[in-house]
N, C-alpha and C positions, 0 to 999 in steps of 0.2 A: 452449457455450464456459464460461460461468457455473460450471457444473456442476464444469468440471474447476479453477476458480482455487477452487471452497469446496473441493473436496479437497486442493489445493495448501496452502490456509490451515491447511486440519484438521491434514494431515500435517505439516506447519512450526512452525506455532503451539502446537500441544498445548493445555495449558489454557488457554493465554490466546488461541485461535483466534475463541472468540465474540468478545472484546471487538476483536478485529482483521477478523474479517467485518463486525464493526456499523461499523469505521473505513472499511473498503475501501467499503463500500456508500455511505458518505457522501460520499468523497473520488470516486469513480468511478463508481459502480453495480457496481463488480467487473469494468469495461471494461478490458481490457489494451491496449486501443490510444487509450486518454482521455488528452488533451492538456489541460493548466489553460489556465484564461483568456489567462495572459500567455506560453504557450508553453513555461515552463521547469519545468513538472512534467507527470512522465509516468509512466503506464500505471495498474494497478489501485491503488498505494499514493500514486498523485502524487510520485513520487520527485524532488525537485528539483534543480536546476543545480548546486548546493551538494556534490552528490555524484557530478557528472560525472565527477570526477577518477577515482573507483574504479569505477564502472561508465558506459560509454559512455550517450550519449543513446539511441540506436539498439537497444543492447542491452535497456533497459528497458521496450520494449513487447513483449518475450518474457515471459509471466505467470511461467515459470517463475524468470527472472532477476529480475523486480521483487519476486514473491513473497520470494525470499531476500534481495535489499539490504533491503527492510522488515523483516524478522528480523534482520537482523544490525544495522541502525540500531536498533531495538528493544532489542536485549541491552546496546547502549553508552549507550543515551539514555532508554528506557523509550519511554511513547507519546507523550512530550512534543511531540516533532519534527511533529507532525500538529494541524495547525491545529481540525481538526475534533473533536479529542480536547480541545484546551485548551477551546476553545469549547461543546462539550457536545452538538455537531452530532451525532455518534454515538448518541446515546441512544435516538434514536428506530428505531434498530435494532437494538436489545439486547432 
């Protein structure tokens, strides 16, 4: 399943794929079924409840939906919504 996630990230993020593979590894280990400690963050990119109005909580367990949601968030806000990026926790995966 992680090979599928890697392919989705490569195909979706293009030149930014390396960065987002590192973010995804730091956020969830690239697991589609990951749930954050508080239960409010879902999937590969730990999309949080602030975005549940655009994507349903359940739909974010789908790898493809989660990656596409992350890309849309990235296009409007850059990598800053991801705390692992802000705090540099993604760097070990680069």
